[in-house]
Structures are given as structure tokens and as C-alpha cells.
N, C-alpha and C positions, 0 to 999 in steps of 0.2 A: 783440198777444195777448196775453194773462198764464195762468199755469200756478199752481193751487192746488197748492201742495205739502202740503196736508193731505188732500189725497184718500187716501184707502186703495182700496185694489182690492176688488174684488168677493168678496163673501163665499162664492161658490162656485167660486174659482180652488183647482183643484187644486193638491195637494203637490208639488213636484219629486220626480219619481220617484229612487229608491235605484240607486246607483251599481252597475253589471254587474257579475257576475262574469267574470275569464276563465280559461279552464281553459286550463292550461297544456300543452301536449302535448310533450312531449321528443323532439329529432331521434332518428330511428332511424341509425345507425351500419351500416351491411349489410356493410360493406370489413373492421371488427372482428371478424363473427359469423364474414366467412369465412375470416382468417386466424386466430383461434382452432381453427375445425374442421382447418384444416390443419394446425396444431402438436402439437395432439392427434393427430392421424392419424400423424405422424413419430413421435412420441414414442412411439405403440403400436407402430408399424412396429419401432422400433430395440428396444424390449423383449421383443418376437417375436423378433426376431433373435437375441438374446442368449440367449433363454430354448431357442432349438432346440440350443445349443451346449453339449458336456459339460464345464460349469463347478460343480464342487464347491462351491455358493454355504455350504454349512457349515462349511469352512475358516475362512473368513473370522471368523465370531463366535468360534469354538474357539481361532484365534492371536491374537484383538485385544486380549487385554491381556499377552498372553506377555510372559515379563520378558525375553528380548533385543526384541521391539519395544520396550517402554518404555522399556528402557535407548538403541536407537536413534532414539526420539522425543527422550530428554533430552540426547544426544550433538547431534541437528540442533538444538535451541533453544540449546545451549551454543554451537554454531558460529556459528548466526545471531548471537546478541548480542555475541561476541567480532570475529568479521568485521564487523560493523558498527561497534562501537567504535572499529576501524582505520581502515574507510572514513569515518566522520564529523570523526577529529580529523586525517586525512590528508588529506581535502578542504577543511576546510578550513584547514590551514596552505599547501596547495596554491594554495586562490583567493586567500590573502592575496598569498602569493607571485606569484600572476599576475597582481593588481592592481598589485603593487608598479611603480613609477620605477625601481629598479635593473633594467638590460636582463640584467643574470646571473642575479639570482633568476626574474624572470618567464620567460626563456627555459629553465630547468632545468624550470618548472613548467610551461610548454608541452610540452616534450620528451616528460614524464613521462607527462603525458593522452593525447598523440598515440602512443604507442607502448603505454599499455596499455587504451586505448580500441580501439585498431586491430588486436589480435590477441586471439584466441578464450581465454575462461577456461577451456578445456580444455587447452588447447597451454600456457597458463602455468602451471598446476598439475602437467602431464608434465615440463616443465622442471625445476620445481623437485625432482619426486620423482627425477628421473634425473640428478642434477648428481651425484651419489656417483660417477656413471661416467666426470667429468671429475675431481672432486678426492676425494684418497681422504682428506685428511686437513682441518680448519676450522682455521687456525691463528690466533688473535686474539691472539698473543702472550703476555704474563703474563697475560691474562685468560683465556681461555678455549683447551683447545686437544684435539681430540678427533678420533673416526673421521664422516667426514660420515653415514655410515649411522647412526650412534649420535644425531649431532647432529638430523639432518633426520628426526624421525620423522615420522608420517601425518598426527596434528593438526599439527603447526605449518608441514608444508607445506601442508594446508586452509586456516587463516590467513593466510600468506603470498600463497597463490596468489587464496581469496577477498578478501582484506582491501586487498591494496594495488592489487587491480582495481578495488574498490571504491572506492578512493579518488579514481581518475580521473573516474569520475562524476559524486560526491560535490563534488568541486571545482567542477566545473562550475554544479551545484547551487545552491552555495554563493555561487559568483561571481553568478550570478545572482539571487539573494538578497542580496547586498550592493550591488548595482548597480542596484535597487528603491527602496534608500534614498536622498530628495534630499542633493545634495551641499552643500545649505544647512545640514544637520544636522551635516555634520562641520565645515564653515567655525565654524559658531557653537559647536559646542565650542572646535576651537581658539583662538578668540576668546577666550573665557573661562583659557584656559588649561590647557585637558588634553590630555594626552599623547597621540599615535597610539592605541596599544596600549589606553588608559583608553576612549578614544573608540569602538572597537571594538566592547570590551567593555560599556558602560555606553550607547550611545548606537544604536550601527551595528546589532549584532549581533541586541539584542531587538526591535526592527523589522522585519529581515530574516529574523526566523522565519515570518512569517506565509507568506512565497512561498516558505522552504524546506521547510518541517514536511511541505505534501500531497506534492511528490515524493520524499522520502525516508520518508515511507510508503509510498509502493507501491517502493521501494527495500529494505524491510526486507523486505514480502512477497515480491519476486525474491530475495533472499537467502537465505530459505529454503528456497525451491524449486530455488535453483541448488544450495544444497548437496549436492542428491541427485547431484553430477558427482564429487562425493569420492569415491564409490565405486569411482575410478578406481584411487586412489591409499592403495588399502586402508585408506579408514576409515571404521570401523564404523557409518554414521549409520543411517537409518531404511530405506533404500533396502537398502543393502548388507546388514542383517539380515534383511530381507524377501525378498531374494533367495538367503540361505544357507537360511532356512529354507523355501523353495519348492523346491530343490534334495534338500533330507532328508526331505522331505514327499511330495513329489511334485506338490505342487500350486501349479508357479510362475507361472500367471497369476492366480492368487487370490491370493497375497500383492501380485504388483503392484496390485489390486483394493484390498487392505488397505493397503496405502501411498499410495496414493492417497483414499483415504477420509481418513488420519491429516492427509495432508497440507492435505485440503479444510477441516478440522476446523480444523487450528492458523491458517489462515490465515483462514478467515472469525472468528478469535479478535483477531490481528493487525491485521484490516479494524475491527473495531468498534473496536477500542483507537486506531488512526489517524482514526477520525473525531470520536470525542470530543476528540481531543490537536488536530484542525484546529477542533473549535467553539469550544474554549478559547481560542485564538490569534487568534479572531474576534472577539473582543469588541475592541467600539471602532472595527473600521474597517465594520461592516453595524449598519444599526438594530434588526435584529432578529436573535437566533440562528437558527439553523435549528432544526428539531425533532430531537428524540431519535429512534430509532428506536420507542421506548415510545411518544413522544408521537405518534407518523404512526399507528401501530395503535390508540391509543386516539380517535383523529380520526377514523377511516376505519368503525370499531366505531360511535360517532356517528353518522356521516353516515347508516349505514343504519338506525337505531333513528328517524330523524327521519321526520314524516307529513310531505306536501306540503302547501301551505298554496295557497287560491285566491288571487288575485292579483284585488284590485279596482282600477277606474280610477272 
């Protein structure tokens, strides 16, 4: 039997039907609505509980930009920067010593980290502050000699207590970053004739920064809050200034809320800086850089403006 390939379909054959549109119905997550209602109810309960207390909320804006408060903020920032500088420099040295093949230097670094991480930072601050009860003079020979009380000022006490303690934590962070770099990088640098110090500066440390930067940012924020402990050694930072104002004005609790607000503002600024620093060092390790906060806001606003389109099949 043969088939006529030139045969055409009858003229009365109807055209193919157009694709039907699919109405997409989003899935409803009722658990999200319930959790949102519970969270809002808890927040309202907390606000109501605080509104019942005898708190003079007007005292907070009155003293928010007081000269003593602003001076305390400046001292807190200064102490944070200097203490972190001591901690970072000391941490890098201790990390290199810990990874050294020399048993003496590695043992010294291990003992330092063990001691300063194993004792509370407040105890260390109090020890530095009260050493004048043991040593009447500090005698460094022909270099320096003075009364211990004159030498160990509250600022120096705070820097030694916070900076030396931070160096122990930064040592472990730096050590983890150095170990994250492949050993082949070091071997290749030594094969090219580079010294150990130059290999660390030019090859190992730049690559280790991707691992070191995120936890270091957290340490900076933690250091900013830890500076509140130095009020125990008579250093006038933000918390100490707020406490003094609270005692003289009779608004002790209000001034604590004021100090907490300033700490929140400073930690927020530091968190934004940490995010952009991490984003900078993420170049080359990820295909696409994470969006900035402004890019996220723009994307969320654009998503609300989009109209859902029908899906065809």
C-alpha cells in the first residue's frame, strides 16, 4: 500500500488550541503567621512591662550628647583600637611562635595562650591595677624608675589587661588562618629562594586573611563591649561616665539604658565595616560577591513592585 505524501489535511480541520494559562497559587505557610503573631505579642508584652516602671525616659535624650558621655565614647573607641592593635600584633607573633619547630618558642607561646585564655579578663585587670600593693617602685635600671602608682595609670592598666588577653585569642585565630594555607605555597616560595619571613609576609599571610578577617571582626565588636569592664580600674570610659551621671542626677537606670544605646550604635557601625571588609577579602574565592545591604534593600523593594505573571504550557 502506498501513501500519498502530497495529500493535505481537510480544509475543515480546526486549528490547534492555544496553550492554557496556569494560575499559580502560592503555598501558604500558616506556621509563619502564627510565629509572627507570637513574636509581636511578646514584644508588646515587654514594652507594656517597661512602660509600667518609673523610668524617666526624658533623661536619656537630655544626656545623650552630654560632654561627659561623648568623652566616654571617645575613650571607649580609643581603648578598643589600641587594645586590638596590641592583640593583633601579639597574636601574629604568638601564632608564628606556636607553629615554630623550636620547642622553646612554641612552648612559651602555648603557655601564654593557656594562661591568658584560662583566666577571666576582669581578674587580669584587677591584678595589674593592684600590683602597686606588691611593688612600691618599678625599676628598669637606667631606662626608667618611678613609683608603681605613678607608672601604672588606669589607661595603661586597661591596655595591658585587654590587649594581652586579646593576644591569646588572636593567636589561635591567626594560627588557624596560617594553617588554612596549603603547604605547597610555602614550599614553592622556598624553592624560589624566598626567606621564611618574606614567605609569610608576601605569600602566606595575604591568603590567610580570608580566614582571619571574619573572626577578627567579631573580636573587635567583642572588645568594644569588653571595655566596659575597665570601669572597675577607675578608667573613665562610656559606662563609668554614665554611672557617674546617674549617681549625680538620680537617673541611674536611665543612664544605663543610654550607655546601652551608644554601645548598640557603635557595634552596628563596626558590624557594617566588618561586612565590607569580609566582602573585600572574598574577591577571588567566590564566583559572585555577596550583595551589600543597600543592594539587598533595592532587591527587596523591586520584588514587591513586580506583578506575578501567568505561566503558560
